[in-house]
N, C-alpha and C positions, 0 to 999 in steps of 0.2 A: 505494499499499498505506499501510496506516496508521501513525502514527510510533510503533514499538514494539509492530508486531507482525512486523517482519523487513525488511528491502531497509535500502538506503540512504537515510538521512534528507532528503537532497535531493531537492528538488523535492514534498514532502510539506507539509500544512497542520498546524504545531500543535495540540494539542488542550487546551479551556481546561480547568481545572483541573472536577474533580466529574463529566467525563464518564464514562461508565459506570452510571448511576441510584445503584441501592442501596450501590453498593460504589465509591470514590477509584479516579481514572484510572491505569495503570501510568507512569511516568515517558517521557517520549520513549525510542527506543531509540535506540543506538549503531552500531545496524548489521547488530551482533556477535549478538548478542541471549543471557539469559542462558545460560551451561553450566553441564553441571552441577560441573564443578568447582569453577567460580567462585560456586555458590550451595548450599557443601554442607544450609545449614539446611532448603532443599525437601527434599531427598532425605530428611535425617531426620526431618524433619515428617509428609513422604508415608508413611513407616513408621512412625509414631508411629499415625498414623491409620489403618492397617491393623491395627495391636496391639490399638486400641482396640474394631475391630466385633469384633475374635476374643474378646477381652472379655464383648463384651455377648451371648455366646449361651452356651446351655447347656455346663455345665463350668466356670462363671463366673459365669452368669447378673446381672452387671451391665448390664442392657440400656439404662440411660443413656445409655452409655458410646458408643452406637452412633450418637448424631448427632456423635460428633467424628469420625469415620469421613468422612464427606462436608465437615465443614467441616475438616478437616486439609488434603483434598487440596486444595478447591475456594481455600485459603490458597495451597498450594504452587505448584499451577499459575496464580494469577490475575500474567495480564500476557507470560505466558511466550508464546515460541514453540512450536505442535504440537509439533515433536520435542521439547522437553522436558517437555511435559505428559505424551507419551507414555511415556516413562521413568519419571514421577512416578507416572502409573498403575499402572504396573508394578511401578513398587514399593511401592504400599499394596495389587495386586491378590496380590504374593508373599508379608506380610507377614500377612493376612489367611489366603490360600487353605492355603498352608504347613504352617501350623497346627489352621487349622480340621480340612483331611479329613486327619489323621495315620493318626486310623483306619480309611482303607483300605489301608494297608503294612503294616496290625498282621499277618499272617499271608506276604504276597504278597511282599515286602522294600519298599525305598527307591525302585525305578524305575516300576511303577505309582502312587505316591503321588504320587512330585514330578511325575511326566508331567499327571497332571489339575493337581496344583494348578496349575503353568504352564500346561495351558493354558486356565484359567478367570482365572487372572490377568493375559492376555492380555484378558480383554473389559475389566478395568479397566484398561487402559493404551489401549486405543480409548478408554476411557471422560475420560481422562486427558487425551488429545489433544483431544478434541474442549468436553472444558471449559475447557481452552485458549483456544481459538477463539474459545466465545462469553463469553469474562470480562469485554469492553471491551466490550457489547453494555447498553445502558440495562436495569434488573432482571434482571440477569444470575442471580442468585441461585436464580431462578425458573428459568430456563431450564436451570440447573446440575441442579438437582432433578429436573426433568422428563425430564432426559441418564438418569441413575440407573435411574431405569425402562423408558426405552428400551434401554436396554444388558442390562436386567434381564430385555426380554422378549425378545430375539435370545440371549441366552444360555439359558432357556431355554427352545430349542426348536431349536437349531444347535448340531452337529449329530450324528447320531443318534437325532436326537427332542431336545437339549439335557438340560441338570443344572442345573435350576436351586435346588440345596442351595445356602447360604447368601443367599439375599436376605437384601435390608436389613427387611423385613416379617416373618421370620421370629426376629429378634434380640428383639423384645416381645412376650416371653409376657406380660407384666402391663406395669400402666399404660394413662398416657390415650390415648397412641397406638393402644393397639392397637383399639377403638372402631372405628377407621376402614374394620378389617374386613369389617365389615359395613352399608356403605357403597360402599367400591369395590374389597374384594378385599386380598389380599398388593400389587399395583400401590401400591395408596391407601396402605397402613401406610406401603411403603419410601419412598413419594415425601413423604407426612408425615415421616418420618424423617431422609431427606437434606434437604428444606428447612428444618425448626428446623437440622442443620445450616450450610447455604448464607448462610441469615442470622443465625447466629452470626457466621462467616467473615466477614461484609460489616460487623457490627459491630464487628470488631477491626482489617481493615482503614480503615474508615473513623477511627478512634478513632486509629492511629498516621501516617495519611497526607492527610488533611486538611489544607487549609493555613490556615484562620483555626478560632480556638477557636469561634466560632459553628457553621461548618457542620460541625466534626467533634461536637461537640454534639448538632446536630441529627442527623446523620445516622447515627451511633452509637444516639439514642436510638429511631429509626424503624427500624434494624434490630434491636437487642432488644426491640423491642416487637412484632415480627413475630416473631420467635422465641420471644417467651412465649405468642404470641396462638392458638400450633399445638398445643401440647397441652391448651391454656385451652378451644380447640373440641373437641377429643378427650373430654377429660371431661364436657363436656356433652351429648356424641353417646352417650355411657353411659346416659344418664337412660331414654330409652323401649327400652332392648334388655333381651333376657332377663335373667334375674341368672344364681344357682349352682345353684339346685333341679334336681334332676333328673326331679322328676313333676309340675309345674306346665307346661303350652302343650297338652295333647293327653291321650288314653287313656294308662294305664302295662302297658308289659310289664315281665316278670319278667326281666332277663337276667342270664347266668354267664360268669362269665369265666375259663378256664382256661390256667397257666401251668405244663408240666409238669416242665420242667426238660428237661436235655440231660446225654447221660455229660460231655463236656466241651467246651473252646470250643474253636475254630479251623474252620478249613477241613474238617477233616474230625468237622465234631459228628456227623454223622450215618451217621459208619466205625460205628455200631451201631443201626442205622434202628429193630430191633425196638424197643430200648430207647426211643429218643423217643417210640415209638406207644405201648408198655405205660406209660411214665409220664402220656399224657395220659388213658389209658384209666384208673388208677390215682384220678390226684386224680379224675375223672369220680365213680368207683365210691366213692371218699371224698365227691363231695359227696352222693351218692344216700342213702348211709345219712345224713347228716345230716339229708337232708329228711325219710326216716323216720324218725327219732326226733323230730321236730318243732324241730331246731334251725335249719332253712333252710328258704326258702317252696322252694315248686315250682317252678324256672324254665320260664320259656316257650320259651325258647332258652338251647342252650349253644354259646360259640365257644370255637374249638380255633383255635390259629396257623398262618400257615404252616409249610410242613414240617412239619407234626405226625403226618401219614402220607407219608413218603419210599416208602414201598413200596405199592405202585399196587396201591389195595381194586376193582380193576374185574381186575385176571390173577392177584391172592393170596388166597385163597381166606381164610385164616387171619386176615388184615388186616384183612377184610371182617368176618371173627367177630366179634373183638375190636371195634371198632368199633361193630357193632350190638348187643352185649353191652353197651358201656358206654351208648346211645342207648337201649334197652329198661331198664339200671336206673335211669336218672334219668327218664323214662318223659318224653323231649323231644328234638327234632330236634335235631343236632349237625351246625353249620359246620365242615366237617375242611377244613383246606389240607392235600392233596394233589400228588403228583408223579406223573402221568398217562402213562402209555403214547401216543405221536401228536399230532399226526397224522403217517404215515409214518414218517421215522426221525427226527421230531422227538418233543420232550418238553412237558409243557405244564404249568404252576402253576395249580392248579385249587383252586377251591373248590366242596366238593359239601355240599349238605345231606342230611344221615342220617338220617332218619324213622325213629323205632322199628319201624313199622308197617310201611312199605313199604321200608326201606331207602336205598339213593342214590336221590335226585329229579336234581333241580335244579343247574346249576353255574352257573361263571364262571370265568372262564381270565382272567390276566392278561391286561392288551390292552397294558401297556408293558414287556414284559424291558428287564433291563439292562444295556447291552450292554458286554461285557469280562467281567461276571457273567455270563448268565446265557446271553445268546449272543455270539460273535463277529464283528463281520463284520470280511469281508477278513482272513482268519484267517492265509494264508499270508502277507500285507504286514507285518501287526503280530506275528507269530514271528521274522521281523527284529530286532526288539527286544526279546522277550523271549518264553523259551518256559512262562510263565508263563499264556499263553491257552489251552495245550492243558489245565491245571486242568478246562475248560469243555468235559468229552467231547462232550456232544450238545447241541446249540443246542433253545432252546424256543419254543415258536413264540406268535405272540401272538395275544391275542382279539380278537373285535371284534364285541363283545354288551358291551352297558354290564352295570356290576354291583348290578344292583338281583333282590334276591331278595323272593320273595314266602316268607317262613315263620312258621306256625302263627298265619296271620291279619294277620301284618306284614311291611312291606316294607321291607328291611335293606340300606341301600348300601355294598357292598363293595368297598376297592379292599385291596390285596393292597402291602405293604411300600412301598418309595420310590412306592407310584403316589401318594400322598399329598401328593406334593411339588409335583407338576403342575396347573392351576388346572380343565383341563377338563376333565380324568378325575373330579375330583369333584365340578365342577359337574354333570356327565353324570348321575352319579346320585342327586344331588337333585333336579335336574329330573325326571327319572325316577320320583318322586315317595317316596325313600327318606326316612322319618321319623325316622332315626337313623343314626350313621355306624359303619361297621366297618373297622378296621386290621389286617387277618391279617400279620403281621411275625414274619420270624426273625433274632433280630440276633445267635446264637450266633456266626458269622463276623467279629464285629469286637472280640468277648472285652470285657474292662472298660474300654472309653471312652467318649470322649461322645456317640459316634454315637447310641446307645439315647435319651441324654436331647436330642439335636439332633433327630429324628423324631418326640420327642413331642412337642419346641415344637410343630411343624410341625399337629398334630393341637388343638393349642390352639388357634395361631391359626383353623384350619378351622371349630372349635365356633364360635367368634365371627362369622366369615366367612356360616355359613348357618344361626345360631342354631338346632344340632343337639348333640345330646349325643353324643360319640366314645367309641367302647367299644375299646381294643387290644389285642389280643391275641398274645402276643408267645413264641416258645420258653421263651426266655431272659429275658426282661425287657428293656425297662420296659413290665409290662401296668399297664395305665392306666382307669380312668375319667373323662372330662372332661366338664364342664358348660357349659353350652352358653354360658358366660362366660371359657370361656377356665380355669375353676378346675380341678384336680386335685382330686377328688373321692376318690377312690381308688386308689392304683398300689403297685406292687410291687419288690423288690429283684431288683438282676441275680443269676442262676443259683444262684436260689432259687425252687420249688412255690411256685405261689401259685392262691387261688381267690377269687373276690367274683361276689355276685350282691348286685343293683341292680336295684330296681323305676325304669325308666326312659319317661319321656312318650315319645308316637312323636308327635312334631311336623311339623304343617302347611306353618306359617305362610314366606311367605316373605319376605327380607331382601332392602334395596334393592340388595346387592353382585350377589346370585341374580336377581333384576329386570335389572340394567343388562349382566352380563356378562364380555366383554372387553371394554367400551366406555370402562370410566374409564382400562386400560392404552394401547389406542387413543388417547384423545383426548390424555395425557399423553406420547406417544411420539411424537403428532404436531406439541406443542409442541415438545417438546426440538429433531425434525428440522428442524421450520421455522427455531427458534433457528440450529442452523447454518448452513441456508440465508441463512438474511439475515445472518450473517454472513462466506460466502462472499464473496455479493454487495458486501456494504460493501467487503473487500478488493478486488475487480474495481475497482470504481467507483475508489477509492482509485488502483489502479495506472495507470490510464488517466489518472487527474489529473497 
């Protein structure tokens, strides 16, 4: 077993100064390893890193602080045993996810919120342990950054389809690192953030640990140069990408976004379901009046949000009549977000293309219902922990068709609410020929929290990733129109009616990220896991020695 990794020092070879590539070697172990109580600065540093990442996300928008999360964790776990790394990663995860996900408990209490936050923090605990394990390898900053991608890849898929909220890449709503989205998607942005942070960590460790002044200067300068090179490459990567114009890059379509608002925030936002529907009908009728008066151009398509009609228009003639009235008045098809009965005992979160001539037509059923919000897995088991699971009275069924809808001669890539966070779902609609992206969402259940802004940030990253304009239609906000470079061209306030009408180009170009698909994430994940395997094999060889 290598010195400093654990086990007795007898029978091991002392390492030469500087072993470990970009970072300094840890001092030889005493055989006991660093205990949490003996290194309180490590715990405090890990906590500060989690807090820095939280402040980088919408609500505070200090995007540059995101790199300090990986930097702080890398310094905290450097040279530690895996067990200590697990603890330090958990501390980082808790100080990040507990405040970041506080909106999940705004109306259902602390238990679901904290349970979700702790479950996500456990992934960062694993990251801390793996980072500690690989911290003695040459070029460890590279392996540590790749492990961030690997852990986020698992977190975004397991369990129940994963919950990739709070990925490092989603913190970069502006700045040079956002450009990497067009070349490798959210995983490459996250890798760039993490690598910048781990290189800063290597510079700090070299500055305080190198044994000679010349070595200290050389290693610190090299690490700092690498940390500066990452955003510099990102700045250059912006040059061939689309700008903030909504109309460049293809034939244009006039798109109207309707935010009708709800009677009140909270889980019972739709207790007056007819009022929610009437609000969206009324805003559409007012838009029709503006069009008739020549103050607004006639839209080719009108976008309503998720839950704009929680009354099933297939079964309720009055709801259908009101939607038809709005479509006929504005003279354009309306994309309605509806809750539809079936199949069987289930209900479906459905987008319906409602034509003024033919009524309801094409549909898209949400492919990824949210566990514990739209369906409850193992309901009897989870009821033991909270009766709140029964607030979901009927489970939503999952759709099996990609959300590409042909509307008025254009192809819309429709995503419903949290689907925008899943790489594969977004990639599917663009691969299906979508010329723009639409996110139908209902954020009324999260009140006046940062959830809406965090979700909008994802749409901004997706716009850059696929070079498409993204229109966000929300019941109560934030509705927005996002240009292909991630710029928010129009946006609404929370819990206020709003109407946007914009000319939007229907683009058909393909970014490198779209062409590569999951390949960047897979390669970076393999890189991180390869480093773990190398570290394990080194420990085994040292143990045999």
